[in-house]
C-alpha positions in Angstrom: 0.0 0.0 0.0 1.1 3.5 -0.8 1.5 6.1 2.1 2.9 9.5 2.8 4.4 10.3 6.2 5.5 13.7 7.4 7.6 15.2 10.1 5.4 17.7 12.0 7.1 21.0 12.9 8.5 22.7 9.8 7.2 20.1 7.4 3.5 19.5 7.8 2.8 22.4 10.1 4.2 26.0 10.2 4.4 26.1 14.0 7.2 28.7 14.3 4.8 31.6 14.7 3.5 30.0 17.9 7.0 29.3 19.2 7.9 32.9 18.5 4.8 34.2 20.2 5.9 32.4 23.4 9.5 33.5 23.1 8.3 37.1 22.9 6.2 36.6 26.0 9.3 35.3 27.8 11.4 38.2 26.6 8.9 40.5 28.2 8.6 38.4 31.4 12.3 38.2 31.9 13.1 41.7 30.6 15.2 40.5 27.7 15.6 41.9 24.1 13.1 40.5 21.7 14.8 38.3 19.1 13.9 38.5 15.4 11.4 36.0 14.1 13.8 34.6 11.5 16.3 33.8 14.3 13.8 31.6 16.0 12.4 30.1 12.8 15.7 28.7 11.6 16.2 26.6 14.8 12.6 25.7 15.5 13.1 22.1 14.4 15.7 21.6 17.1 13.2 22.1 20.0 12.6 24.5 22.8 16.1 24.4 24.3 17.6 25.4 21.0 15.1 28.2 20.4 15.7 29.6 23.9 19.4 29.5 23.5 19.1 31.3 20.2 16.8 33.9 21.7 18.6 34.6 25.0 22.1 33.2 24.9 24.0 33.3 28.2 21.0 34.5 30.1 19.2 31.3 29.2 22.2 29.2 30.2 22.1 30.8 33.6 18.4 30.0 34.1 18.0 27.0 31.8 15.6 24.7 33.6 13.2 27.4 34.9 13.0 29.3 31.6 12.6 26.0 29.6 9.8 24.9 32.0 8.0 28.2 31.6 8.3 28.0 27.8 6.9 24.4 27.8 4.1 25.2 30.2 3.0 28.2 28.1 3.2 26.1 24.9 1.1 23.3 26.4 -1.5 25.8 27.4 -1.8 27.4 24.0 0.1 25.4 21.2 -2.0 26.7 18.3 -2.9 30.3 17.9 -0.9 31.5 14.9 0.4 28.2 13.4 -1.3 26.4 10.5 -0.7 24.0 7.7 2.0 25.2 5.2 0.7 26.7 2.0 -0.6 24.0 -0.4 -0.9 21.2 2.3 -4.6 21.5 2.6 -5.1 20.7 -1.0 -2.4 18.0 -0.9 -3.9 16.2 2.0 -7.4 16.3 0.4 -5.9 14.8 -2.7 -4.3 11.9 -0.7 -7.6 11.3 1.0 -9.6 11.2 -2.3 -7.0 8.7 -3.6 -7.4 6.6 -0.4 -3.7 7.0 0.3 -3.1 7.0 4.0 -1.0 9.8 5.4 0.5 10.2 8.9 3.0 11.9 11.1 6.3 10.7 12.6 7.6 13.3 14.9 10.0 13.9 17.8 7.4 16.0 19.5 5.9 14.5 22.7 2.5 12.7 22.4 0.6 15.2 24.6 1.6 18.2 22.5 1.2 16.4 19.2 -2.3 15.3 20.0 -3.3 18.8 21.1 -1.9 20.4 17.9 -3.5 17.9 15.6 -6.8 18.2 17.4 -6.9 22.0 17.3 -6.1 22.0 13.6 -8.8 19.4 12.9 -6.4 16.8 11.7 -6.8 14.0 14.3 -9.4 12.0 12.5 -7.9 12.6 9.1 -4.4 11.4 10.1 -4.1 7.6 9.7 -1.2 7.3 12.1 0.9 9.4 14.3 4.1 8.2 16.0 5.8 10.2 18.8 8.9 9.4 20.9 6.6 8.1 23.6 5.9 5.0 21.4 9.5 4.1 20.5 12.7 3.2 22.2 14.7 5.6 20.0 13.6 8.8 18.3 14.7 10.0 14.9 17.2 9.7 13.3 16.5 6.1 14.4 14.1 4.6 11.8 11.9 2.8 14.5 9.1 5.4 14.4 8.8 5.4 10.6 8.8 1.6 10.5 6.2 1.5 13.3 4.0 3.9 11.4 4.2 1.8 8.2 3.4 -1.3 10.1 0.3 0.3 11.8 -1.2 1.3 8.4 -0.1 -1.9 6.6 1.9 0.1 4.1 5.0 -0.8 2.1 8.4 0.8 2.7 8.9 0.7 -1.1 5.7 2.7 -1.6 6.1 5.2 1.2 7.4 8.8 1.0 8.7 10.5 4.2 9.0 14.3 4.2 11.2 16.2 6.6 12.9 19.5 7.1 15.9 18.3 9.1 18.8 16.0 8.2 17.7 13.6 11.0 14.4 13.1 9.2 16.2 12.1 6.0 18.6 9.8 7.8 15.6 8.1 9.6 13.8 7.7 6.3 16.8 6.3 4.5 17.5 3.8 7.3 13.8 2.7 7.2 14.1 2.0 3.5 11.5 4.6 2.3 11.9 7.3 -0.3 12.8 10.6 1.4 11.8 14.2 0.6 13.8 17.1 1.9 11.5 20.1 2.6 13.7 23.1 2.0 10.8 25.4 2.8 11.0 24.3 6.4 13.0 25.5 9.4 16.6 25.4 8.0 19.5 27.1 9.5 21.0 30.0 7.6 23.2 28.7 4.8 22.1 25.1 5.2 21.9 23.1 2.0 19.5 20.2 1.8 21.6 18.7 -1.0 24.1 17.6 1.6 21.4 15.4 3.2 21.3 13.0 0.2 17.5 12.8 0.1 15.8 11.1 -2.8 13.8 14.3 -3.7 13.7 17.9 -2.7 10.5 20.0 -2.3 11.5 23.6 -2.4 8.0 25.1 -2.2 5.2 23.8 0.0 2.6 24.9 -2.5 4.0 22.3 -4.9 3.3 19.3 -2.7 0.1 18.2 -4.5 1.8 18.3 -7.9 4.7 16.4 -6.4 2.4 13.7 -5.0 0.5 13.3 -8.2 3.7 12.9 -10.1 5.0 10.2 -7.8 1.7 8.3 -7.0 -0.2 7.0 -9.9 -3.9 6.1 -9.9 -3.6 2.3 -9.8 -2.2 1.9 -6.3 1.6 1.8 -7.0 4.3 4.4 -6.4 6.6 5.8 -9.0 9.8 5.5 -7.0 
């Protein structure tokens, strides 16, 4: 069976605006300079600790646990206010569903946060499978999560595409034996080149996802890989 699996932050969802909103709240709370949005966006795929380090530098290192806990608590309370699907993904997911091609999420985001984000964006019932670190022994770049997702939806590794915006996503997909798609529209560090990741494909614009899927999945139930 064909399937399409996605990383969450920076691939399926543009969640950086919500991360930035909370960073700005912390800047005001702790009387720190407000960082630029792009500074936070480019490290968003690396998690809260990386974003706080980027935003506040040495001040964060001196108050690491308390500031990180405040960030996480605020994010849990309000994970989706400004974030949304990337441009073009609404149409692409609808196309997958009309073709009866299951799609899912394999993320390093904890289950409690993943469920809340998917629910608030109305994706819970549409998503055929979601795998978080809670369900595996090793998170990405280990392939366990991708392989578990494929098993749960009875898909084939040879007919699965995995999309990600970080080198660990591509490594996980490659080790799982699926075709990998580097999403260069995601949360890449300044100057980072997805060509060095050795992905099977590169998707430069999120708006092109539907066209990409149509080109690589035919109508008879096989994958052009």
